C-alpha positions as CSV (number, residue, x, y, z in Angstrom):
1,M,7.6,-18.8,14.7
2,P,3.9,-18.9,14.1
3,E,1.2,-16.8,15.7
4,E,-0.7,-18.7,18.2
5,R,-3.6,-17.8,20.4
6,T,-1.7,-18.3,23.6
7,Q,-0.3,-15.7,26.0
8,H,1.6,-16.6,29.3
9,S,4.5,-15.0,31.2
10,E,5.5,-13.7,34.5
11,D,4.8,-10.0,34.9
12,S,7.8,-8.3,33.8
13,K,9.1,-5.6,36.0
14,G,10.8,-4.2,32.9
15,G,7.6,-3.9,30.8
16,T,7.1,-1.1,28.6
17,G,4.6,1.6,29.9
18,P,2.8,4.3,27.9
19,E,5.6,6.7,28.6
20,D,8.0,4.5,26.8
21,L,6.0,4.4,23.6
22,R,6.6,7.9,22.4
23,G,8.9,8.4,19.5
24,S,9.1,4.7,18.9
25,A,7.4,4.4,15.4
26,A,10.6,4.1,13.4
27,P,13.6,3.3,15.5
28,F,15.0,0.5,13.0
29,D,14.5,2.5,9.6
30,R,17.9,1.6,8.4
31,V,17.5,-2.0,9.4
32,E,14.2,-2.2,7.7
33,E,15.5,-0.4,4.6
34,R,18.1,-3.2,4.0
35,A,15.6,-5.9,4.6
36,T,13.0,-4.4,2.3
37,A,15.8,-4.1,-0.3
38,I,16.5,-7.8,0.0
39,A,12.8,-8.8,-0.2
40,T,11.8,-6.3,-2.8
41,P,14.9,-5.1,-5.1
42,R,12.9,-3.4,-7.4
43,T,9.9,-1.7,-5.9
44,K,8.3,-0.3,-9.2
45,N,8.2,-3.8,-10.9
46,H,5.7,-5.1,-8.2
47,E,2.4,-6.4,-9.7
48,G,-0.9,-5.0,-8.6
49,F,-2.8,-1.8,-8.8
50,G,-0.9,1.1,-7.1
51,S,2.0,-1.0,-6.0
52,S,4.6,1.5,-8.1
53,V,3.5,4.4,-5.7
54,R,6.0,4.5,-2.8
55,Y,3.9,7.0,-0.8
56,R,0.0,7.0,-0.6
57,S,-2.4,8.8,1.6
58,H,-4.9,7.1,3.8
59,V,-6.9,7.9,7.0
60,C,-4.8,6.1,9.8
61,L,-7.0,4.0,11.9
62,A,-4.7,4.6,14.8
63,C,-3.8,8.4,14.1
64,G,-7.5,9.1,13.3
65,Q,-6.2,11.5,10.7
66,A,-5.3,11.5,7.1
67,R,-1.5,10.4,7.0
68,V,1.1,9.6,4.6
69,Y,1.6,5.7,4.1
70,R,4.9,4.5,2.7
71,F,4.8,1.2,0.5
72,L,7.1,-1.4,2.1
73,Y,6.8,-4.6,-0.1
74,R,4.2,-6.9,-1.6
75,K,3.2,-10.1,0.1
76,N,0.6,-12.8,-1.1
77,G,-0.6,-10.5,-3.6
78,C,-1.1,-7.5,-1.1
79,D,0.5,-4.3,-0.9
80,I,2.1,-3.6,2.6
81,L,2.0,0.0,3.7
82,R,3.2,1.8,6.9
83,C,1.9,5.0,8.4
84,E,4.8,7.2,8.6
85,Q,3.6,9.0,11.8
86,C,2.7,6.1,14.2
87,G,4.0,3.0,12.3
88,L,0.9,1.3,11.8
89,G,1.0,-1.4,9.0
90,R,-2.0,-2.3,6.6
91,A,-2.5,-4.7,3.8
92,E,-4.4,-3.7,1.0
93,T,-6.5,-6.5,0.0
94,M,-9.2,-7.4,-2.5
95,G,-12.1,-9.8,-2.2
96,F,-11.1,-11.4,1.0
97,D,-14.1,-12.9,2.8
98,P,-13.5,-13.7,6.5
99,E,-16.7,-15.8,6.9
100,S,-15.6,-18.3,4.1
101,Y,-11.9,-18.2,5.5
102,Y,-12.4,-18.8,9.3
103,T,-13.9,-22.2,9.1
104,R,-13.0,-25.6,10.5
105,D,-10.2,-25.8,8.1
106,Y,-8.5,-22.8,9.4
107,F,-8.0,-24.7,12.8
108,S,-7.3,-28.1,11.5
109,G,-4.3,-27.8,9.2
110,E,-6.1,-27.1,6.1
111,R,-4.9,-23.3,5.7
112,P,-1.5,-23.0,5.6
113,D,-1.4,-19.9,7.7
114,G,-3.8,-21.2,10.1
115,Y,-3.5,-23.9,12.9
116,A,-2.0,-27.4,12.5
117,D,-4.5,-28.9,15.0
118,Y,-6.2,-26.4,17.5
119,I,-8.4,-28.9,19.1
120,G,-5.4,-31.6,19.4
121,T,-3.3,-29.2,21.3
122,E,-6.1,-28.4,24.1
123,N,-3.9,-29.4,26.9
124,I,-1.0,-27.1,26.0
125,L,-3.2,-24.2,25.0
126,R,-5.4,-24.4,28.2
127,R,-2.2,-24.4,30.4
128,E,-1.2,-21.2,28.6
129,F,-4.7,-19.7,29.1
130,A,-4.5,-20.5,32.8
131,G,-1.5,-18.2,33.0
132,T,-3.3,-15.4,30.9
133,V,-6.2,-15.6,33.3
134,E,-3.9,-15.0,36.3
135,F,-2.2,-12.2,34.5
136,I,-5.6,-10.6,33.9
137,R,-6.7,-11.0,37.4
138,K,-3.7,-8.6,38.4
139,F,-5.8,-5.9,36.8
140,R,-9.4,-7.0,37.3
141,A,-9.9,-10.0,39.8
142,S,-13.5,-10.8,38.9
143,G,-16.7,-9.7,37.1
144,R,-17.9,-10.3,33.5
145,L,-15.6,-11.2,30.8
146,L,-16.1,-11.1,27.0
147,D,-13.8,-13.1,24.6
148,V,-14.1,-11.8,21.2
149,G,-12.8,-14.4,18.8
150,C,-13.0,-17.3,21.2
151,A,-12.1,-20.0,18.9
152,Y,-13.1,-23.3,20.7
153,G,-13.4,-21.8,24.2
154,F,-10.3,-23.1,25.7
155,F,-9.7,-19.7,27.2
156,L,-13.1,-19.2,28.5
157,H,-13.1,-22.5,30.3
158,E,-10.0,-21.4,32.2
159,A,-11.3,-17.9,33.0
160,K,-14.9,-19.2,34.2
161,R,-13.1,-20.0,37.6
162,F,-13.1,-16.4,38.3
163,F,-15.3,-14.6,35.8
164,D,-18.8,-14.9,34.5
165,V,-17.9,-15.6,30.9
166,S,-19.2,-15.0,27.4
167,G,-17.7,-15.3,23.8
168,I,-18.1,-14.2,20.2
169,E,-16.8,-16.4,17.4
170,L,-17.1,-16.1,13.7
171,A,-16.5,-19.8,12.9
172,E,-19.7,-21.8,13.2
173,D,-17.8,-25.0,14.0
174,A,-15.9,-23.4,16.8
175,A,-18.8,-21.5,18.3
176,E,-20.9,-24.7,18.2
177,H,-18.1,-26.7,20.1
178,C,-18.1,-23.9,22.8
179,R,-22.0,-24.2,23.2
180,R,-21.9,-28.0,23.4
181,S,-19.3,-27.6,26.1
182,G,-21.7,-25.4,28.2
183,L,-20.1,-22.0,27.3
184,N,-22.3,-19.0,26.4
185,V,-20.9,-18.1,22.9
186,F,-22.5,-16.3,20.0
187,T,-21.8,-16.8,16.4
188,G,-21.1,-13.7,14.2
189,Q,-19.0,-10.6,14.5
190,A,-19.0,-8.1,17.4
191,D,-21.6,-5.6,16.2
192,E,-24.1,-3.5,18.3
193,T,-27.0,-6.0,18.0
194,L,-24.8,-8.8,19.3
195,L,-23.1,-6.8,22.1
196,G,-26.6,-5.3,23.0
197,R,-27.6,-8.9,23.9
198,L,-24.5,-9.5,26.0
199,G,-24.9,-6.1,27.9
200,T,-21.8,-4.5,29.6
201,T,-18.8,-6.2,30.9
202,D,-15.7,-5.6,33.0
203,V,-13.2,-7.3,30.7
204,I,-12.8,-7.7,26.9
205,V,-10.1,-9.9,25.6
206,L,-8.9,-10.0,21.9
207,L,-6.2,-12.7,21.9
208,D,-4.5,-12.6,18.4
209,V,-7.7,-11.2,16.9
210,I,-7.3,-7.5,16.4
211,E,-5.1,-8.0,13.2
212,H,-7.8,-9.9,11.7
213,L,-10.6,-7.4,11.9
214,P,-11.6,-5.4,8.8
215,S,-12.1,-2.3,10.8
216,P,-10.2,-2.6,14.4
217,R,-10.7,1.0,15.5
218,D,-14.5,0.8,14.9
219,T,-14.6,-2.5,16.8
220,I,-12.5,-1.3,19.7
221,A,-14.7,1.9,19.8
222,L,-17.8,-0.2,20.0
223,L,-16.3,-2.5,22.6
224,V,-15.5,0.5,24.7
225,N,-19.2,1.6,24.6
226,H,-20.0,-1.9,26.2
227,L,-17.2,-1.8,28.7
228,D,-18.0,-0.7,32.4
229,P,-16.0,2.4,33.7
230,G,-12.6,1.2,35.0
231,G,-12.9,-2.0,32.9
232,I,-10.0,-3.2,30.9
233,I,-9.6,-4.4,27.4
234,V,-6.6,-7.1,27.0
235,I,-5.1,-7.4,23.5
236,T,-2.4,-9.5,22.1
237,T,-0.9,-9.1,18.7
238,G,2.3,-8.7,16.8
239,D,4.8,-5.9,17.1
240,F,5.3,-4.5,13.7
241,G,8.0,-2.2,15.4
242,S,10.0,-5.1,16.8
243,L,13.5,-5.7,15.6
244,Y,12.8,-9.1,14.2
245,S,9.7,-7.7,12.1
246,R,11.9,-4.9,10.8
247,V,15.0,-7.4,9.8
248,A,12.7,-10.0,8.4
249,G,10.4,-7.6,6.3
250,A,8.4,-9.6,4.0
251,H,9.5,-12.9,5.6
252,W,8.2,-11.9,9.1
253,R,6.3,-14.9,10.5
254,L,3.4,-12.8,11.2
255,M,3.3,-11.1,7.8
256,T,0.5,-13.3,6.3
257,P,-2.0,-11.2,4.4
258,P,-4.9,-11.2,3.7
259,Q,-5.8,-13.0,7.0
260,H,-3.6,-10.4,8.8
261,L,-4.8,-7.1,7.7
262,W,-3.1,-4.7,10.3
263,F,0.3,-4.7,11.9
264,F,0.3,-2.6,15.1
265,S,3.5,-0.9,16.5
266,Q,3.7,0.1,20.2
267,A,3.4,3.6,19.0
268,S,0.3,2.9,16.9
269,M,-1.4,0.9,19.7
270,Q,-0.9,3.9,22.0
271,A,-2.2,6.5,19.3
272,M,-5.3,4.4,19.0
273,A,-6.0,4.1,22.6
274,T,-5.5,7.6,23.3
275,S,-7.9,8.7,20.6
276,L,-10.5,6.4,21.9
277,G,-10.2,7.7,25.5
278,L,-8.5,4.6,26.9
279,E,-5.1,4.4,29.1
280,V,-2.4,2.0,28.1
281,E,-1.9,0.5,31.6
282,H,0.5,-2.3,30.7
283,L,2.5,-3.4,27.5
284,D,5.1,-6.3,27.4
285,H,6.5,-9.0,25.3
286,P,5.5,-12.2,27.0
287,W,6.9,-15.7,26.8
288,K,4.7,-18.4,25.7
289,V,4.8,-22.2,25.3
290,V,3.9,-22.9,21.7
291,P,2.7,-26.4,20.7
292,L,5.4,-28.4,18.6
293,S,2.8,-29.2,16.0
294,L,2.1,-25.6,15.5
295,I,5.9,-24.7,15.1
296,S,6.5,-27.4,12.8
297,F,3.5,-26.6,10.6
298,Q,4.4,-23.0,10.1
299,L,8.0,-23.5,9.8
300,T,7.1,-25.6,7.0
301,R,5.0,-23.0,5.5
302,M,7.7,-20.4,5.8
303,S,10.1,-22.6,4.1
304,G,7.8,-23.4,1.2
305,L,7.4,-27.2,1.7
306,R,4.4,-29.3,2.3
307,S,3.3,-29.7,5.9
308,K,3.6,-33.0,7.5
309,R,1.9,-33.8,10.8
310,I,3.7,-35.2,13.7
311,A,1.1,-36.8,16.2
312,I,3.5,-36.7,19.4
313,S,4.1,-32.9,18.7
314,N,0.6,-32.1,19.9
315,R,1.4,-33.1,23.3
316,L,4.6,-31.2,23.5
317,G,5.4,-27.3,23.7
318,L,8.6,-25.2,23.5
319,P,9.1,-21.8,25.5
320,V,9.4,-19.1,22.9
321,N,9.9,-15.4,22.8
322,L,11.1,-13.6,19.7
323,F,9.9,-10.3,21.3
324,D,7.8,-9.6,18.1
325,A,4.4,-10.2,19.8
326,M,3.1,-7.8,22.4
327,R,0.3,-8.0,25.2
328,V,-1.5,-4.7,26.0
329,V,-3.9,-3.7,28.9
330,L,-6.1,-0.8,28.0
331,R,-8.3,0.6,30.9
332,K,-11.3,2.8,30.5
333,P,-11.2,5.6,33.0
334,S,-13.7,5.5,35.8
335,R,-16.4,8.0,35.9
């Protein structure tokens, strides 16, 4: 199943809390070994610089220290590594330019690892985002809200019923679409200058965004500085420690480097949050209704076939949960 920028489910009473995250970095190592062996039968023969080195040293952005990273496999010309301590995955890329990649093409079916027709599925996405807003209001009922990577503003339109909303979007076409619809959205990346113009906020959301960021730790640290005490950061991203990810290996639906640069596990998310002084208040794997056009588009990509658009599928959605995508609420302690 594809990654989609939608998150909605009833709050699960069995959701994983911070106390459940310890020791979860590598529960499926044997499963992953078998999956990796199928995907990459001869590790030393992989192309590319350094791909024959099975263990490498990197400063882990989750752990915040130098760690041993293990080479898993090669995908789309990128070496995929995993921190042996916390389970964070990283893609080693060269020459990837986000500003030239995340354009109108990414949202309109011209990129095989993007969206089939983001604007065409507005009705489905907005229903999902309405559910996301209700979920967020369990932790913060109102206040100022910032959406980092807000795309065409569908989430912001749902959130503005309860929050004073703003957004940041890298794709100029998407940001302009937001502004035409009356939203306060800035074009660019979340840096100190841009955030300084927005001031502090009570809620920050990154919906299927953190895995795209060149330096997620630095971005989250910067966002924390502009988050009011007691405020929350809501993150959705893939779960690299999930059973599906471990079994699928290089064929995991969210293993799409170089657009996906980082692959968080529950343990690595906990490690990064703790090191930044944040508390993991909630973690779950929500159900979501996914547009059929996106399902068809991404299944076609995964099978190696050429994508074909089906007009009616933009109006239909399918409830999906492969338990390989997590939703996390991080809270900044009150003074």
